[in-house]
C-alpha positions in Angstrom: 143.5 -75.8 73.5 142.1 -75.2 77.0 142.6 -76.8 80.3 138.9 -76.7 81.2 137.3 -80.2 80.6 134.3 -80.2 78.4 132.4 -82.7 80.6 132.0 -80.2 83.3 130.3 -77.8 80.9 127.9 -80.5 79.8 126.8 -81.3 83.4 124.4 -78.3 83.7 122.9 -79.2 80.4 122.2 -82.7 81.7 120.6 -81.3 84.8 118.4 -79.1 82.7 117.4 -82.0 80.5 116.6 -84.2 83.5 114.5 -81.5 85.1 112.6 -80.9 81.9 112.0 -84.6 81.4 110.7 -85.0 84.9 108.3 -82.1 84.4 107.0 -83.6 81.1 106.7 -87.2 82.5 105.0 -85.9 85.7 102.4 -84.1 83.7 102.1 -87.3 81.6 101.5 -89.4 84.7 98.9 -87.0 86.0 97.0 -86.7 82.8 97.0 -90.3 81.6 96.7 -92.5 84.8 93.1 -93.6 85.2 91.7 -95.0 88.5 91.7 -98.7 89.5 88.3 -99.4 88.0 89.2 -98.0 84.6 92.5 -99.8 84.6 90.8 -103.1 85.1 88.3 -102.4 82.4 91.1 -101.4 80.0 94.2 -103.7 80.5 95.8 -102.1 77.4 96.5 -98.9 79.5 98.8 -100.8 81.8 102.5 -100.5 81.3 104.5 -103.7 80.7 106.2 -103.7 84.1 102.7 -103.6 85.7 101.3 -106.4 83.6 104.4 -108.5 84.6 103.9 -107.9 88.3 101.7 -110.6 90.0 101.3 -108.5 93.1 100.1 -105.4 91.2 97.7 -107.4 89.1 96.3 -109.3 92.1 95.4 -106.0 93.9 94.1 -104.5 90.7 91.5 -107.2 90.3 90.8 -107.3 94.1 90.1 -103.5 94.3 88.6 -102.8 90.9 85.0 -103.7 91.7 84.7 -100.6 93.8 83.7 -97.5 91.9 86.8 -95.4 92.5 85.7 -92.8 90.0 83.0 -91.6 92.5 85.4 -91.6 95.4 85.0 -88.2 97.3 88.5 -87.0 96.5 90.0 -83.8 97.8 91.2 -80.9 95.6 94.4 -82.1 93.9 95.0 -79.1 91.7 96.2 -76.7 94.4 99.9 -76.2 94.2 101.4 -76.9 97.6 105.0 -77.0 96.3 104.7 -80.8 96.0 102.1 -83.2 94.5 99.2 -83.8 96.9 98.7 -87.5 97.8 95.1 -88.5 96.7 92.9 -89.9 99.4 91.9 -92.7 97.1 95.5 -93.9 96.7 96.0 -93.7 100.5 92.7 -95.6 101.2 93.7 -98.3 98.7 97.1 -98.6 100.3 95.4 -99.1 103.7 93.3 -101.9 102.2 96.6 -103.5 101.0 97.9 -103.1 104.6 95.0 -104.9 106.0 95.2 -107.7 103.5 98.9 -108.2 104.1 98.3 -107.9 107.9 101.0 -105.3 108.2 101.1 -103.8 111.7 102.8 -100.4 111.2 102.9 -97.8 108.4 106.6 -98.3 108.1 105.9 -101.9 107.1 103.4 -100.7 104.5 106.0 -98.2 103.2 108.6 -100.9 102.8 106.1 -103.2 101.1 105.2 -100.6 98.5 108.9 -99.8 97.9 109.5 -103.5 97.1 106.6 -103.4 94.6 106.9 -100.4 92.3 104.2 -101.6 90.0 101.8 -101.6 92.9 102.7 -97.9 93.6 101.8 -97.2 89.9 98.5 -99.0 90.1 97.4 -97.4 93.4 97.8 -93.9 91.8 100.4 -92.2 94.0 102.0 -89.1 92.3 105.2 -90.3 90.7 108.6 -88.6 90.8 110.2 -89.5 87.5 113.8 -90.7 87.3 116.1 -92.1 84.6 117.8 -94.3 87.1 115.0 -96.9 87.1 113.7 -99.1 84.3 110.0 -98.2 85.2 110.7 -94.5 84.9 110.2 -93.2 88.5 111.8 -93.1 91.9 109.6 -95.3 94.1 110.9 -94.0 97.4 110.7 -90.4 96.4 107.1 -90.9 95.1 105.8 -92.3 98.3 105.0 -90.3 101.5 107.1 -91.1 104.5 105.7 -93.5 107.1 105.2 -90.5 109.4 103.1 -88.7 106.8 101.1 -91.9 106.3 100.2 -91.8 110.0 99.4 -88.1 109.7 97.0 -88.8 106.8 95.3 -91.6 108.8 94.6 -89.2 111.6 93.3 -86.4 109.4 91.5 -88.4 106.8 87.7 -87.4 106.9 85.6 -90.4 108.0 83.1 -89.8 105.1 85.8 -90.8 102.6 86.1 -94.3 104.2 82.4 -94.6 104.7 82.0 -94.4 100.9 84.1 -97.6 100.6 81.7 -99.3 103.0 78.8 -98.0 100.9 80.3 -99.6 97.8 81.1 -102.8 99.6 77.5 -103.3 100.8 76.3 -102.4 97.3 78.5 -105.1 95.7 77.4 -107.7 98.3 73.8 -107.0 97.5 74.4 -107.4 93.8 76.5 -110.6 94.3 74.1 -112.3 96.7 70.9 -111.2 95.0 70.5 -114.6 93.3 72.0 -116.6 96.3 69.9 -115.5 99.3 66.6 -113.6 99.5 67.0 -112.2 103.0 70.4 -110.5 103.0 70.5 -107.9 105.8 67.1 -108.9 107.4 68.9 -110.3 110.5 71.6 -108.1 112.1 73.6 -107.9 115.2 75.2 -104.9 116.9 78.0 -104.7 119.4 80.8 -102.4 120.6 84.5 -103.0 121.2 86.8 -100.7 123.2 89.9 -99.2 121.6 92.7 -98.1 124.0 94.3 -94.8 123.4 98.1 -94.7 123.1 98.7 -92.7 126.3 100.7 -93.3 129.4 97.5 -93.2 131.5 96.7 -96.7 130.2 100.1 -98.1 131.1 99.8 -99.4 134.7 103.5 -99.8 134.9 104.0 -96.1 134.6 103.1 -93.9 137.6 100.6 -91.2 136.8 99.0 -89.1 139.4 95.2 -88.9 139.2 95.2 -91.5 136.4 91.4 -91.8 136.4 90.6 -88.1 136.7 88.4 -87.4 133.7 89.1 -83.6 134.0 92.8 -84.2 133.3 93.0 -84.9 129.6 96.0 -87.0 128.5 98.5 -85.0 126.5 99.1 -87.8 124.1 95.6 -87.9 122.8 93.3 -84.8 123.1 90.2 -86.6 121.8 90.1 -89.8 123.9 87.8 -90.0 126.9 87.8 -92.0 130.2 85.3 -94.9 130.2 84.5 -98.1 132.0 85.0 -101.4 130.2 83.3 -103.5 132.8 82.2 -103.2 136.4 81.6 -105.8 139.1 80.8 -105.8 142.8 83.0 -107.6 145.3 83.1 -107.7 149.1 85.5 -105.3 150.7 88.7 -106.9 152.0 90.7 -105.4 154.8 92.6 -106.5 157.9 90.0 -104.8 160.1 86.5 -105.5 158.6 84.0 -102.7 159.0 81.2 -103.2 161.5 78.1 -105.0 160.2 75.2 -102.5 159.6 72.2 -103.0 161.8 69.7 -102.3 159.1 71.3 -104.6 156.5 73.4 -107.3 158.2 75.6 -108.1 155.2 79.2 -107.3 154.6 79.6 -104.2 152.5 80.4 -104.5 148.8 82.7 -102.3 146.8 82.1 -101.4 143.1 85.2 -102.3 141.1 85.6 -101.4 137.5 88.2 -101.5 134.7 88.7 -98.0 133.4 90.6 -96.9 130.3 91.2 -93.8 128.2 90.2 -94.4 124.6 87.3 -95.0 122.3 84.8 -97.6 121.4 83.8 -98.8 117.9 80.3 -100.0 117.2 79.6 -102.4 114.3 76.4 -103.7 112.7 77.0 -107.0 111.0 74.9 -109.6 109.2 75.6 -113.3 108.7 75.0 -115.3 105.5 75.2 -119.1 105.8 78.0 -120.6 103.9 79.3 -117.2 102.9 80.4 -115.4 106.1 79.7 -112.3 108.2 79.6 -108.8 106.7 79.8 -105.4 108.2 76.9 -103.1 107.3 77.7 -100.0 109.4 80.5 -98.7 111.7 80.8 -95.8 114.2 83.6 -94.9 116.6 82.9 -92.6 119.6 84.8 -91.6 122.7 84.8 -94.2 125.4 82.6 -92.3 127.8 79.5 -92.8 125.6 77.1 -95.6 126.6 76.4 -98.5 124.3 72.9 -97.4 123.5 74.3 -94.2 122.0 75.4 -96.2 119.0 72.0 -97.7 118.2 70.2 -94.9 116.3 73.2 -93.7 114.3 74.2 -97.2 113.3 70.7 -98.3 112.4 70.2 -95.1 110.3 73.4 -96.0 108.3 72.3 -99.6 108.0 68.9 -98.6 106.5 70.5 -96.2 104.1 72.8 -98.8 102.7 70.3 -101.7 102.6 67.4 -99.6 101.5 65.1 -101.2 104.1 64.7 -101.7 107.8 66.0 -105.1 109.1 63.3 -107.3 110.8 65.5 -109.1 113.3 68.1 -107.8 115.7 70.4 -109.4 118.3 72.0 -107.4 121.0 73.5 -107.8 124.5 71.9 -106.6 127.8 73.4 -103.1 127.4 70.7 -102.5 124.7 67.8 -103.4 126.9 65.9 -100.2 126.1 62.3 -99.5 124.9 63.3 -97.8 121.7 65.3 -100.8 120.6 62.2 -103.0 120.8 60.1 -100.3 119.1 62.5 -100.0 116.2 62.0 -103.6 115.2 58.3 -103.9 116.1 55.8 -103.9 113.2 52.2 -103.2 113.9 51.2 -105.0 110.7 53.3 -108.1 111.3 53.2 -110.9 113.8 55.6 -110.7 116.7 57.7 -113.7 115.5 58.3 -112.0 112.1 60.0 -108.9 113.4 61.5 -108.4 116.9 64.7 -107.6 118.8 66.4 -110.4 120.8 67.9 -108.7 123.9 68.7 -110.4 127.3 66.9 -108.8 130.2 69.1 -106.3 131.9 69.9 -106.8 135.6 70.1 -103.1 136.3 68.4 -102.3 139.6 68.4 -106.0 140.7 64.6 -106.3 140.2 62.7 -107.8 137.3 59.2 -106.5 136.6 56.3 -108.8 135.7 53.1 -107.8 133.9 49.6 -109.1 133.6 47.7 -109.8 130.4 46.7 -106.2 129.9 50.4 -105.0 130.2 50.1 -103.5 133.7 53.1 -104.1 136.0 52.6 -106.3 139.0 53.5 -105.3 142.5 55.3 -107.5 145.1 51.9 -108.8 146.1 51.2 -109.9 142.5 48.5 -107.2 142.0 48.3 -105.1 138.8 49.2 -101.5 139.5 47.0 -98.8 137.8 48.5 -95.8 135.9 48.3 -92.6 137.9 49.8 -90.1 135.5 52.4 -89.8 132.7 55.4 -87.4 132.4 58.3 -86.6 130.1 61.6 -88.0 131.2 64.5 -85.7 130.2 67.3 -87.3 132.2 68.0 -90.2 129.9 69.7 -90.4 126.5 66.5 -89.8 124.7 63.4 -87.9 125.9 60.4 -90.1 126.2 57.1 -90.5 128.0 57.0 -92.4 131.2 54.1 -93.6 133.4 53.9 -93.7 137.2 52.1 -96.8 138.4 50.9 -96.9 142.0 49.5 -99.3 144.6 46.2 -100.7 143.6 45.1 -100.8 147.2 45.4 -97.0 147.4 44.5 -95.8 144.0 42.0 -94.8 142.6 40.2 -95.7 145.8 41.4 -97.1 149.1 40.3 -100.8 149.1 42.4 -102.2 151.9 44.2 -101.0 155.0 47.2 -103.4 155.1 49.4 -104.6 152.3 49.2 -108.5 151.9 53.1 -108.8 151.8 53.9 -105.9 154.1 55.6 -103.6 151.5 58.3 -101.3 153.0 56.4 -98.2 152.0 53.3 -99.6 153.7 55.3 -100.1 156.9 56.6 -96.5 156.6 53.1 -95.2 156.2 51.9 -97.0 159.3 54.9 -95.9 161.3 54.3 -92.2 160.5 50.5 -92.3 160.6 
């Protein structure tokens, strides 16, 4: 007889058997697990514990209409020492997070741990284990909340744009028999997104908080932008002297500045159905609103397959190319146009005659003197310079009827 217990000699054999079983089952999961769309089309492929989970079955039927087989996945065959998390699984988990209104990735992580069948359905690489009736360790199979956040920051935007492509395609198919003008009327607007940096915390003292040359260390990609700006009268104990040329109290331009981004969205509304997003674009906060117009309209036309006929915008989009985009030479004005409030930039509103010539302060149509290419705006375009009708092309009067300031300057220096 020997004093060495036989159980201790069997322990290494158990470890070898467990490791071999994990390798075999891991290869089995990788080889046999189809995507969400295939699982919904073939319910017989689902394990019993998945079929008995109401949460897993609910999200399977919710997400299966999307064509997950064509999702632009990254290379999953490269051996990084651990199984790579598919982008499709992460994107589907983010949709679950939005549906459950979970604020943080730690909340999503905990929610997935509480529903192992959902982890199997979403397609995360599994770490097999004999300690659980479903055959894998849920917590070991999931990335950490920190890695979830890292994937969200590094996930290429084109991967998520594919989901939006599929969503619009499904909407067009579903509403084809319900409405005949889906996507013909659109609206576009932007919303600011504050960066998670101390410069946006007004309770924290930061020197040169609004210096755009000093990039916040917490976010190297955010930019300084103005949310809104207004003019107000200057207030001080000793008011400044009233100017002689303009006897009005001076005004100070006051704005709300933040470091961050802005997200632009094109949406369409279907009565009795709801509002649906057609395109999305996020840019740094220092870009103007009109910078979103052309990229978003290009994406909208690609997804719809046609150019919308009606558009609604705020005054920030009061630009000539917005009106030209919706104008159709072969259609009446009321059948294709952009509805944009008149911008109050410059404090002066132009009026035009029946021929399209601008009217001066005296109400006279001003003739076009010459055209030139403007290269100081967001898009290069042709501009025209219109001059006083009393001075061009021939001098027809010596005095302006309303005494324009330039006429007074001419008389003073002549």
